[in-house]
N, C-alpha and C positions, 0 to 999 in steps of 0.2 A: 442401494448398492454403491460401494465406494468406487471412485475413479481409478484408484490404484491399489495394488497389494503392497505389502511391506517390502518385498524384494525390489519393486520398482522405485519406491521411495528411497531405499538405501542406495540403490544404484545412482539415483539423481544426486543424493548427498555426496557420494564419492566423487562424482564428476564435478559438481559445483565447488567442492573443496579444493580442487586444483587451481581455482581462480579466486575464491573468496574464503577467507578463514572463518570458522565458526564465530559467531558473535556471543558476547557474554550475557548472562542474565544476573542482575545484581539487585540485592536488597539494600537500599540506602538508609542508614539510620536517621539522617535528617529529614528525608522524605517521609518515612514512617512517623516521625515525631510531628511533622507539619500537618499530616493528613489524619493521624490517629488510626492508620490502617497498616496492615502487613502486606506491602506491595513488592512484587518482583518485576523489575523493568527488563524487558528483552530489548537489548540495544542494537536494533537493526540500523540505527544511525552510525554505527561503527564499521559498516562495510566500506570497501574501497570507493564506492560511489556515494556513500552517505545515505543509502536507503536500501530497503529490502528488495526492490525491483530488479536489482542486478542479477539475482538468482534466476529469474524467469527468462530473461533475455538470453542467457547462456544456454539453457536447455532447449529453448525454441530454435535457436540457430544451430545447435547440435542436431536437432531433428531435421531441419532443412537440409543440412549437409548429407544426411543419410537418405534423403528422398530422391525421387527421380526428376525433381524440378531442376532445370539447368539455369534458371535465371539467377543472376548474381547481385541483384539489387533488392532491397527491402524498403518499405515505407510504413509509417505508423503515425498516429496522432497522440498527443499527450499534453499534459500541463507541466511535465518536467521529468519525474523520476523514471517513468516507463521509457521515455525517449532516451535518457542517458543510458539505461540498460540496453536498449536496442543498438544504440550507437557503439557502445563498448563491445558488445558481443559481436556485432557485425565486423568490427575491426579485427577481433580475434580470429574470425573465420574467413577473412578476405572478401567480405561483402560490402557493397556501398549502402549507405543508409540515408534516407530522407525522412525528416521528422516535421510534421505539421503541428503548429501551436496556435492558439487563438491570439489575437491582438491583445497587448497588455500583459502577456505572460511574464513570469518572473525573469528579469534580465539576467541574473546570475545562473539560472537554470538553462536559459538559452545559450549562454556562453559556455557552460559545461558540455552541452551536447555538441556544439561546434568544435570544442577542444578534442572530443573523442572522434572527430572526423565526419560528423553528420552534416548534411545540408539542412538548414532549418528554415522553414517557410512559415510566415505568419498569415493566418487566414481566419476570418470569422470572429465572432464575439465571445464564443465559449467553446468548450471541448466538443460538444455535439456538432457544431458547424465545422470545426477543424477536422473532425473524424469523417464527416460526409465528403469534404473536399479531398481528404487523403484517399478515400475509396475511388473517387473519380480519377485522381492522379495515377493510382495504381493501374487502372484499366487503360488509361491514355498512354502511360510510359512503360507498360509491361513490367511492372514491379510486383513483388510479393507483398501483399497487404498483411500486416501483422495487427490483429485486433487487440483490444485491451483485455479481452478474456478469451482464453484458449486452453485446451487440455495441457499442451506442452508448457505454457507459462505457469500453470498451476503446479505441474510436476516440479519445476525448479523452485518456485516460491515456497512449496511445501517443506523444503529442507529447513526453513527457519522454525517451523512448527515442530519438526522432528527434534531439532536441537533443544527447543524450549522444554518439551515434555521429558527429554532425557536429562536435562539440567535440573529441573525442579519436579519432584514427585508429588502426586496427589494434590494438584491445584484444584481449588473449588470453582474458580471462575477466571476467564480471560476476557479482557476488553480489547477490541481490535477495530481500527478505522475501516470504513467501507466507502470505496469509490466505485469502481466498476466490478469489484468483487474478488479479485485474485487472492488478496490477503486473507479474508475471512473464509473463503471456500477452501483454500489450502489448509487452513487451521482445522476446519471441520473435518476434512478428509483425513488428516493425520490423527486427530482425536478418535475418530471412528475406527480406523485401521488398528490403532493400539488398544482399542476396547476400553477407553477411559470414559468416565462420566462427568468430566469437567464441563461446566456451562460456558458457552461462548456467546458473548454479547457484542454485537456490532454497534459502531458509533458513527453518526453523521452530524453535520452542522445543521442547525435549525433553519438556516436560510437555503439549504440544499438538501431537502428531506425526501427526495423521490423514493429512495430505497426504504426509508421508514414507512412512508405511505403505502408502498407496494407490499411491504411485510404485513401491515395491518389488513390490507385488502385481500391479500392472498393472490394478487395478480399485478401485472405491470401497471404502474401509475406514473405517467410522465408529467413533469412540471414545466411551466413556461420559462423558468429561469432557475439559476443556481447561484445565489448570492452569498458568498463567503470568501474570506481571505485565505481559508484553508483549501488551497487549490486541489490537493490530492483527494478530497471528498466532494468536489464540485460536480456532482452527477445529477442530470435532470432526466435521463432516459436509461433506466436500468437494463441490464442484460438478462434475458429470460433464463438462460442456462444457469447463470449465477443465482438468480432469485430462487430457482427450484432447489438448489443446494442449501441456500440460506433458510428457506421455509422448512426444510427437513431437519436442519441441524443447528440452527441458532436458537438460543432461548429468547432473545429479544433484539430489536434494533432501537436504540435510544438516540436522542438528539441533545446537543449542547450548543449554546450560543457562542458567537465569536468573542464576546467579552470573557466568557468562562475559559475559552481556549487560551486567550492571551494572558489574562490575569492569573487564573487558577492553575494553569498548566505550564505554559512556556516559561514564564518568569520563575515559577517554582522549580522547574527542572534545572534552571540555571543556578538558582540560589542554593538548592539543596544537594544537587548532584554535579554541578559545574558541567552540565552537558547541554548541547544544542538540540532543540526540537523545532521542526517546522510545524505549520499549523495542523496538517493532517496527522503528523506524528504525535501531537499533543492531545488530540481529542480523547484517546482512551483514559488518560489521567484525569482530564476534566470530568468525564463520565463517572469514573470510579469514585471521585470525590463527591460528585452530586448525589450519588447513591450510597453515601457513607453508612447510613443506618442499616443497609442491606449487607455491607461488606465488613463490618466490624466482626472480628474473630474468624474471618474467612481468609484463606490463602489465595490471594488475588494477583494475577499477572496483568501487566499492561504492555502492549506492543508499541514501542517507540520506533515507528516505521521509517523515519527519516529526519535528517538534520539540515536539509537544503533550503534554508530561509535566507532571503536577501538581507544583507547587513543593514540597509536603511530601515527595513521593516523591523528587524530585530532591535535596533537602537530605539525606535519609537516605543516598542513594547516594554523594554527595560525602563524607559523613561516614564512609563505609566500611561501611555496613550491607549485608549480603548475605542 
């Protein structure tokens, strides 16, 4: 059973469009030539926050304003784009935002969250530890805890999937990054509501493969660590609700290595499309290329979920550092 009907999705799209213009889906000739594939790039890196997450923060805060909860402060944990989304949306609705990030988080993502008005707290060595600390802070400070996966986040994020399937008809396959699951679950939801048979393939980093292991096992598998520079997919403890949707609706969850992400995807995006891709945003392209034999003569889309990569990291990648 789908999380939403088509009316709910179109209502969310109408609301989100007041703040975020629809992003383009582009087929780049140089990218097709370099990969030997027919690729459609959904440019969520073109949103005003440089990532798809902006959509979910808006619908979540809209939902809060319509609820009976009188608290005026929210808190969440993130590695970056979710936090920017919450900070931006909180400002639009007159809420205060506290964002918890792990130590060593991307400097420029932290700066962006602060620029949108959030208080940024560094705690823990990874997202999981930051998230647990945020839950404790919410109880202690009487703040509304915004989880990384929630129905109202999905409702907003789903608007990018609605745009994609309206922009490109009869897609055979879509590759999408998987962190805590809002991106892939929203895509599955839209696909099913529209009655399409497009295959959806989730992509994670090989050093952070908890979701892939969970997909294979059919149940939650937690890992002790998540080692990847692609922070948006650095998940070691998957969400059960997200996994249930993934198990029902994804064709597969595949892994790519950090070298593939850097060399095969981020650099290629820049050279063939003159576009920026952060690590998590580039994993779909790396996966589509790795499965080239399966994708030849197929109509394939890749979701470029974000452009928020630190400039020092980007410079190293362009210079050939792996």
